Each structure stands twice: as C-alpha cells, then as structure tokens.
C-alpha positions, 0 to 999 in steps of 0.5 A: 474466322474462316474454317481451314482445310483438314488434312493428314501429312507424313514426316518425310524423315520419320513417316509419323502421321499427324492431322488437324482441322486448321483455322486462321492463324493456326493454319500451319501450327499442326505441321510441326515436323510433318512435311509429306502428305500421303498420296492416295492416288499412286499405286505400288506398281505405278511408274511414278513409284519406281521413279520416286524409289530411285530419287536421291533422298536429299532431293525429296525435301531439298535445299532449294534456292530462293528463286526456285522456292518462290518460283514453284510457289507462284507457278503451282500455288498461285498461277495454276488455278485451284483444280487439283487435277490441273495442278497435278498435271502442271507438276507432272509436265515439270517432271514432278511425281506424286509421292506414294502413300496410303489411302484415306488422306486428303493431300498429295506431295509432289517431288522431283529429283533435283533441287526444286522444292516439294509441292503439297496440294490438297485434294480440294485444291484449297491448300498448296505449299512448297517445302524445302530445307532452309538456305540463304536467300530464301527469306529475301525472295519470299519478302519480295514475293509478298510485297509484289503479289500481296501488297494489301496483306494483313498480318495475323497474330502468329500461333507459335514460335515457328510461325515466321508470319501469317497473312490474311490476303484478299482478291483472287487468292482470298485466304491466308498465306503463311511461312513456317520454319521447322527447326531440327528435331530427332526425326528431322535433321534439317531446318525446313521452311514451309510456304503455304496458301490456304484459300477461303473457298 
C-alpha cells in the first residue's frame, strides 16, 4: 500500500499537537480533533500575522456552504497543481493568509476572514484538505464532486467511525480522497468536516 505523507497539525480549538505517518485508508484517522497545521514560514512580525490576529475566531474554521467547500477543494487541491508555493500564491491571491505556527512542521493552514473553508497544504504538495464546520448541503455537494471528478474511484475500508469515506483514485490525481467528520469534543465544540486528497507521489 502506498505510504502516505507524515505531517504535524494543531487543534484550532486547543492548540494540541499530533502527528502520524499515514497509509492508505488510515490517511485521516490521525486527524481526530486536530485541524490546523503549523505554518513554519510565517514570522511574528509578518503582516499576515497581524491580519490573522484580527480575524473572527469563528472564521478560522467556518461553517462554509457546500458550494464554497467544494469550490475551494477543486480550486486549490485539484486544479492548482502540486507545487506548494504555487498553491500558497493562489490562496493569497484569493485573500487567504497562512496561519502562524512553530518551526519543524510539514504543513501550512491557510485561512480567510469570511465563510470560505480553511485549506491545509503539505510542504511537498502531496496532501491538501479543506476544513469547515458541518452545514446543510455539504454532503450532497461532495457526493456530486466525487461522481463528477472521480467516477472510477474505488472505496477503501474505513479506518474508523469518523471516516465517512476513503476512495482510491487514479489518473491525474492518483492517490486517495477521503472525507472525515469530527464530532464535538471537550476541545472542539463544533462538528467539523475534513475533505482531503493525498497524492501517491
């Protein structure tokens, strides 16, 4: 089975750290309540940090519409290539900023002060995800996206109850696409949805 990218991420609610070497159907199993990767490229005096500090807290992981969620996934995770610098540039052109973090991590979270979803991008460009609070209409939009963009996807056995699906996909986006749902916990009040793709190479 293809070895998946290892990364560290931080809970947007509790700032707790977690990381895992992920493989196949377990791609999102390690996410749990963790949804915000550390951004090692942003310094404390960056203009982006000031903009991030003035954001509404609820917009860091917002209750995005299904249209906004799927649109961001297609635009940044499927149609912007796999160069993380190019993806980051595309996100900044769309008014996103990189969330501040600590050194030594391998993914960056991009956020914007409206209801568009958080976007996570790994440093090697192989992993990309959108994260939002659950909202009506999201599941139907995601299902239509899968049917349209990945008609030949093969289901993989879920790694846990939070895995809505994991799909093996081929072609230009060879790898895995997965949807994980995070139920409310003591450190994360909302029900969150994570739609991700992990490219094989």
